[in-house]
C-alpha positions as a printed Julia matrix, in Angstrom:
446×3 Matrix{Float64}:
 -44.77  115.67  -11.87
 -45.14  115.01   -8.16
 -48.8   114.0    -8.6
 -47.84  111.56  -11.37
 -45.23  109.93   -9.16
 -47.7   109.59   -6.3
 -50.28  108.06   -8.66
 -47.75  105.56   -9.99
 -46.63  104.64   -6.47
 -50.23  104.03   -5.33
 -50.87  101.84   -8.39
 -47.76   99.81   -7.67
 -48.78   99.32   -4.04
 -52.22   98.21   -5.14
 -50.74   95.65   -7.58
 -48.38   94.25   -4.94
 -51.24   93.98   -2.43
 -53.39   92.19   -4.99
 -50.59   89.7    -5.69
 -50.1    89.09   -1.98
 -53.83   88.6    -1.41
 -54.0    86.18   -4.35
 -51.01   84.25   -3.0
 -52.68   83.98    0.42
 -55.94   82.84   -1.16
 -54.1    80.24   -3.24
 -52.15   79.07   -0.2
 -55.3    78.73    1.88
 -57.1    77.09   -1.03
 -54.26   74.6    -1.6
 -54.3    73.49    2.05
 -51.01   71.63    1.93
 -51.44   69.94   -1.44
 -55.22   70.16   -1.95
 -56.28   72.03   -5.05
 -60.0    72.68   -4.57
 -60.51   74.36   -7.93
 -63.0    77.16   -8.58
 -65.93   75.73   -6.57
 -64.14   75.31   -3.28
 -67.22   74.79   -1.08
 -68.81   72.27   -3.44
 -65.55   70.36   -3.83
 -65.08   70.17   -0.06
 -68.64   68.98    0.4
 -68.27   66.28   -2.26
 -65.03   65.16   -0.66
 -66.67   64.81    2.76
 -69.62   62.89    1.33
 -67.57   60.31   -0.59
 -64.97   59.77    2.14
 -67.69   59.28    4.79
 -69.37   56.71    2.53
 -66.0    55.03    1.99
 -65.39   54.77    5.74
 -68.82   53.17    6.06
 -67.94   50.77    3.19
 -70.98   52.05    1.32
 -69.06   51.95   -1.93
 -72.03   52.61   -4.2
 -72.71   55.91   -2.41
 -69.19   57.13   -3.17
 -69.56   57.09   -6.95
 -71.53   60.31   -7.58
 -69.45   62.66   -5.39
 -66.19   60.96   -6.43
 -67.01   61.32  -10.13
 -67.79   64.99   -9.59
 -64.34   65.49   -8.04
 -62.62   63.49  -10.78
 -64.35   65.61  -13.44
 -64.13   69.05  -11.85
 -60.98   68.79   -9.72
 -58.82   66.09  -11.37
 -55.71   67.48   -9.66
 -57.38   67.84   -6.25
 -55.11   65.36   -4.46
 -53.7    61.84   -5.13
 -56.13   60.49   -2.56
 -59.09   60.67   -4.96
 -57.28   58.2    -7.2
 -56.01   55.99   -4.39
 -59.49   55.81   -2.87
 -61.16   55.66   -6.26
 -59.14   52.6    -7.24
 -60.02   50.91   -3.96
 -63.73   51.72   -4.43
 -63.86   50.32   -7.97
 -61.93   47.24   -6.89
 -64.41   46.51   -4.1
 -67.41   47.16   -6.33
 -65.95   44.9    -9.04
 -65.44   42.11   -6.51
 -69.1    42.38   -5.48
 -70.53   42.7    -9.0
 -72.06   39.54  -10.49
 -72.95   40.95  -13.91
 -69.9    40.32  -16.18
 -70.4    43.45  -18.27
 -70.75   45.78  -15.29
 -67.85   44.04  -13.54
 -65.6    44.65  -16.51
 -66.62   48.31  -16.64
 -65.66   48.73  -12.97
 -62.31   46.98  -13.5
 -61.55   49.15  -16.51
 -62.42   52.29  -14.57
 -59.98   51.23  -11.87
 -57.24   50.73  -14.46
 -58.05   54.11  -15.99
 -57.71   55.8   -12.6
 -54.12   54.56  -12.35
 -53.3    56.22  -15.66
 -55.07   59.46  -14.73
 -53.2    59.6   -11.44
 -49.92   59.33  -13.33
 -51.05   62.13  -15.67
 -51.74   64.56  -12.81
 -49.32   63.47  -10.09
 -46.52   61.52  -11.78
 -44.8    58.63   -9.93
 -45.21   56.47  -13.01
 -43.05   53.59  -11.77
 -44.83   53.15   -8.46
 -48.34   53.57   -9.87
 -47.67   51.25  -12.81
 -46.52   48.61  -10.34
 -49.76   49.01   -8.42
 -51.74   48.91  -11.65
 -50.12   45.57  -12.51
 -51.08   44.2    -9.12
 -54.65   45.46   -9.56
 -55.0    43.95  -13.03
 -53.49   40.62  -11.98
 -56.04   40.31   -9.21
 -58.87   40.25  -11.75
 -57.31   38.86  -14.92
 -54.75   36.21  -13.93
 -57.1    33.35  -14.95
 -58.43   35.0   -18.11
 -56.48   33.77  -21.16
 -57.71   36.69  -23.23
 -55.88   39.04  -20.84
 -52.56   37.2   -20.62
 -50.86   39.33  -23.25
 -52.12   42.53  -21.59
 -50.84   41.36  -18.19
 -47.5    40.19  -19.58
 -46.93   43.57  -21.25
 -48.07   45.47  -18.15
 -45.74   43.55  -15.85
 -42.93   43.96  -18.36
 -43.44   47.73  -18.35
 -43.58   47.8   -14.56
 -40.35   45.83  -14.31
 -38.64   48.1   -16.83
 -39.66   51.1   -14.73
 -39.0    49.62  -11.28
 -36.34   46.95  -11.61
 -35.52   45.48   -8.21
 -37.88   48.01   -6.57
 -40.87   46.2    -8.07
 -43.22   44.83   -5.41
 -41.93   41.39   -4.36
 -45.29   39.74   -4.89
 -45.48   41.29   -8.34
 -42.16   39.7    -9.27
 -43.66   36.27   -8.64
 -46.82   37.28  -10.49
 -44.68   38.45  -13.42
 -42.97   35.05  -13.61
 -46.4    33.41  -13.5
 -47.56   35.52  -16.43
 -44.43   34.62  -18.39
 -45.35   30.98  -17.85
 -49.07   31.44  -18.65
 -48.62   33.75  -21.63
 -45.99   31.43  -23.13
 -48.3    28.42  -22.89
 -51.19   30.42  -24.28
 -49.13   30.88  -27.45
 -47.33   34.1   -26.55
 -44.0    34.85  -28.17
 -41.62   34.31  -25.25
 -38.7    32.2   -26.53
 -36.46   30.13  -24.25
 -33.67   32.71  -24.16
 -36.12   35.47  -23.19
 -37.61   33.32  -20.44
 -34.18   32.62  -18.99
 -33.16   36.29  -19.15
 -36.36   37.37  -17.39
 -36.03   34.58  -14.83
 -32.5    35.7   -14.03
 -33.6    39.32  -13.6
 -36.65   38.44  -11.51
 -34.64   36.13   -9.25
 -31.97   38.77   -8.84
 -34.57   41.37   -7.88
 -36.06   39.02   -5.28
 -32.59   38.34   -3.9
 -32.19   42.1    -3.41
 -35.52   42.21   -1.58
 -34.33   39.4     0.65
 -31.01   41.08    1.44
 -32.83   44.2     2.65
 -35.73   42.45    4.39
 -36.04   42.07    8.17
 -35.43   38.58    9.54
 -39.12   37.75    9.9
 -39.73   38.46    6.19
 -36.7    36.73    4.69
 -38.37   33.32    4.95
 -41.35   34.57    2.99
 -39.13   35.88    0.21
 -37.28   32.57    0.11
 -40.68   30.98   -0.54
 -41.2    33.42   -3.4
 -37.84   32.47   -4.86
 -38.85   28.81   -4.69
 -42.08   29.62   -6.53
 -40.17   31.44   -9.26
 -37.89   28.41   -9.67
 -40.9    26.09   -9.94
 -42.51   28.37  -12.52
 -39.33   28.26  -14.6
 -39.46   24.48  -14.55
 -43.14   24.61  -15.49
 -42.36   26.62  -18.63
 -40.52   23.56  -20.0
 -37.77   25.87  -21.16
 -34.58   24.23  -22.4
 -32.06   25.31  -19.81
 -28.7    26.26  -21.28
 -25.62   25.31  -19.29
 -23.87   28.34  -20.77
 -26.66   30.61  -19.54
 -26.38   29.35  -15.97
 -22.6    29.68  -16.06
 -22.5    33.18  -17.53
 -25.57   34.73  -15.87
 -25.63   33.12  -12.45
 -22.09   31.85  -11.99
 -20.58   35.31  -11.35
 -23.25   36.03   -8.74
 -22.29   32.92   -6.8
 -18.62   33.74   -7.21
 -19.06   37.23   -5.76
 -21.51   36.44   -2.96
 -21.19   32.76   -2.06
 -24.91   33.0    -1.34
 -26.59   29.76   -0.28
 -29.85   30.39   -2.12
 -28.0    31.28   -5.3
 -26.02   28.06   -4.95
 -29.26   26.1    -4.55
 -30.75   27.8    -7.58
 -27.71   27.08   -9.74
 -27.5    23.49   -8.6
 -31.17   22.84   -9.34
 -30.92   24.45  -12.77
 -27.84   22.41  -13.58
 -29.57   19.21  -12.56
 -32.53   20.12  -14.74
 -30.32   21.14  -17.64
 -28.06   18.09  -17.19
 -25.07   20.34  -16.63
 -23.63   18.53  -13.61
 -20.24   18.05  -15.3
 -19.72   21.8   -15.12
 -17.24   22.99  -12.46
 -19.94   25.46  -11.41
 -22.2    22.57  -10.37
 -19.42   21.29   -8.11
 -18.87   24.75   -6.64
 -22.58   25.28   -6.01
 -22.86   21.88   -4.34
 -19.87   22.74   -2.15
 -21.54   25.94   -0.96
 -24.74   24.05   -0.17
 -22.89   21.3     1.69
 -20.9    23.81    3.72
 -24.06   25.55    4.9
 -26.72   22.82    4.88
 -24.98   19.43    4.7
 -27.08   16.54    3.38
 -26.49   12.94    2.36
 -27.51   13.62   -1.25
 -25.15   16.55   -1.84
 -22.28   14.8    -0.04
 -22.74   11.78   -2.3
 -22.78   14.04   -5.39
 -19.57   15.74   -4.28
 -17.98   12.36   -3.63
 -18.87   11.05   -7.09
 -17.68   14.18   -8.89
 -14.37   14.33   -7.03
 -13.71   10.66   -7.75
 -14.42   11.3   -11.46
 -11.87   14.12  -11.32
  -9.31   11.77   -9.66
  -9.51   13.67   -6.38
  -9.64   10.31   -4.61
  -8.96   11.41   -1.05
 -11.48   14.25   -1.24
 -14.06   11.94   -2.78
 -13.59    9.32   -0.06
 -13.98   11.97    2.61
 -17.28   13.08    1.1
 -18.49    9.47    0.98
 -17.64    9.14    4.68
 -19.52   12.36    5.32
 -22.51   11.07    3.36
 -22.61    7.94    5.52
 -22.66   10.07    8.66
 -25.48   12.21    7.33
 -28.06    9.48    6.84
 -29.96    7.29    9.28
 -31.07    4.96    6.51
 -29.17    1.66    6.76
 -29.63    0.94    3.04
 -28.05    4.29    2.14
 -25.22    3.63    4.6
 -24.61    0.19    3.07
 -24.59    1.57   -0.48
 -22.17    4.31    0.55
 -19.68    1.94    2.15
 -19.76   -0.33   -0.9
 -18.98    2.74   -3.02
 -16.04    3.43   -0.72
 -14.93   -0.21   -0.97
 -14.98   -0.13   -4.78
 -12.71    2.9    -4.84
 -10.32    1.33   -2.33
 -10.28   -1.87   -4.36
  -9.42    0.09   -7.5
  -6.6     1.72   -5.54
  -5.29   -1.81   -4.67
  -6.18   -1.34   -1.0
  -7.7    -4.81   -0.77
  -7.82   -5.3     2.99
  -9.23   -1.8     3.53
 -11.78   -2.38    0.77
 -12.94   -5.61    2.44
 -13.31   -3.78    5.75
 -15.54   -1.19    4.04
 -17.61   -3.92    2.42
 -18.03   -5.62    5.79
 -19.04   -2.26    7.23
 -21.75   -2.12    4.58
 -22.93   -5.6     5.63
 -23.16   -4.47    9.23
 -25.93   -2.1     8.1
 -27.53   -4.45    5.59
 -26.54   -8.11    6.07
 -28.35   -9.08    2.87
 -26.58   -6.6     0.62
 -25.39   -8.8    -2.24
 -23.09   -6.19   -3.78
 -20.91   -6.24   -0.67
 -20.48  -10.03   -0.78
 -19.75   -9.95   -4.51
 -17.15   -7.25   -4.01
 -15.34   -9.35   -1.39
 -15.56  -12.34   -3.74
 -13.98  -10.26   -6.51
 -11.19   -9.19   -4.15
 -10.4   -12.83   -3.33
 -10.58  -13.91   -6.99
  -8.11  -11.22   -7.93
  -5.62  -12.05   -5.18
  -4.35  -15.48   -6.29
  -1.13  -14.13   -7.74
  -0.56  -11.89   -4.71
  -1.12  -14.6    -2.13
   0.08  -17.84   -3.76
   3.1   -19.19   -1.86
   4.06  -21.7    -4.54
   4.6   -24.55   -2.07
   1.1   -26.1    -2.09
  -1.32  -25.94   -4.99
  -4.15  -26.9    -2.65
  -3.39  -24.16   -0.16
  -2.89  -21.61   -2.91
  -6.17  -22.5    -4.63
  -8.11  -22.39   -1.38
  -8.52  -18.65   -1.99
 -11.01  -19.52   -4.75
 -13.06  -21.47   -2.2
 -13.16  -18.31   -0.08
 -14.31  -16.36   -3.15
 -16.96  -19.0    -3.88
 -18.38  -18.63   -0.35
 -18.79  -14.86   -0.9
 -20.43  -15.29   -4.32
 -22.79  -17.87   -2.82
 -23.89  -15.37   -0.2
 -24.37  -12.81   -2.93
 -26.49  -15.27   -4.93
 -24.12  -14.72   -7.86
 -24.2   -17.95   -9.88
 -21.73  -16.76  -12.49
 -19.19  -15.86   -9.83
 -19.74  -19.16   -8.09
 -19.13  -21.09  -11.3
 -15.95  -19.16  -12.11
 -14.59  -19.64   -8.61
 -15.44  -23.36   -8.45
 -13.64  -23.97  -11.71
 -10.44  -22.86   -9.93
 -10.78  -25.15   -6.9
  -8.0   -27.71   -6.33
  -8.42  -30.92   -8.34
  -9.03  -34.25   -6.59
  -5.58  -35.34   -7.74
  -3.92  -32.3    -6.15
  -5.77  -32.92   -2.9
  -4.79  -36.65   -2.9
  -1.16  -35.99   -3.84
  -0.75  -33.56   -0.93
  -2.3   -36.03    1.49
  -5.28  -33.81    2.23
  -8.96  -34.64    2.41
 -12.13  -32.86    1.29
 -13.87  -31.12    4.17
 -10.75  -30.44    6.17
 -10.05  -26.84    7.21
  -7.56  -24.87    5.2
  -6.27  -21.56    6.53
  -5.5   -18.9     3.95
  -2.82  -16.46    4.92
  -1.81  -13.29    3.13
  -4.21  -10.36    3.65
  -7.21  -12.72    3.29
  -6.53  -14.47    6.61
  -9.55  -16.75    6.69
 -10.33  -20.47    6.96
 -12.35  -22.53    4.47
 -13.51  -26.16    4.09
 -11.54  -27.89    1.37
 -13.52  -28.75   -1.78
 -12.46  -30.14   -5.15
 -13.34  -28.66   -8.49
 -15.84  -30.51  -10.66
 -14.43  -33.07  -13.07
 -14.34  -32.04  -16.69
């Protein structure tokens, strides 16, 4: 009985020792993640040979030892796939024979899939595979569907973690595949555009300052690609998909994106367009946006706000023509609000920037023509009708023949002038808010 126990104990010790020895061997063999397989020495030798050739950029010399490792030790280490992809990429770039080039490209694509099989990280590797494929196939129409599907898979796996450059490439493939006849309807394009833009915005929010500008450029490219797709932009889409993002963040770039889309989609009557323009103007004030805000507020009967934006627009431009046009716009609003003297001052301000601006003269002429009832004293028909002579002078400066004719028809008659003891050519001072002097003229005889 004792001998049996001793025999069993010795056998157990032997088994434990064997397990420990095997564990040590496996640990040594693995070398922190390297699985050398059954032919350890050969595998190590092949690894040294191909990596030395890679360092020397002798890519052709890497193929034999690398293929041996890929065949005999496919789970050796991720590096054989990382390096293998690089090697096949470089060889493909150098290859002039189309058939051989395609074989090298396909081998590189295959290595991405094999790496996923043995080492996982499907999302990251698929993203890299998309980048690799795009490098070679982005101008090959026969590959557009393949690239579109590959980028779609990568985006489904990675979302906002997709490589920033790949997000732009994805939008480019949406554009190219669609025009090559691919089934990417308007609604799908807009959904993908929204997702891609959102992912790039996330990249930007996390990027260091020196990289943010580059990502802004990528966002611009994505916007241009959307325009290039000739998609029919839905106002409802912009409001429901992008509106909440602007509402929650107040982000300038989002505001710019929304505003541009709404201009393209002719959605500028939407309150969201006004909000987006307001965000832009608050952060990067420009003449154009100030003018837009002025026009929209006037349309909404926010007269004071609209006038303030017109004044802001005038301050934001150095172009005298734009200044003149802006002050005439202000004058028209003031005239409509029955602020005749103030309206004339604005029109004269316009003329100070562009003395030949006919619209300003016509506007003053209209103000005078419409002021007879307000300014007529009722004591002298000649004095009261002199206001039409003042209007005529403004229409003449404007080159407005119709206005001139209408005004002249209202001049005092020769009888009225004679009866009041006045003479043609004498100075007549007009009071009221007009407060100007004219040379007396008679209206043409019937």
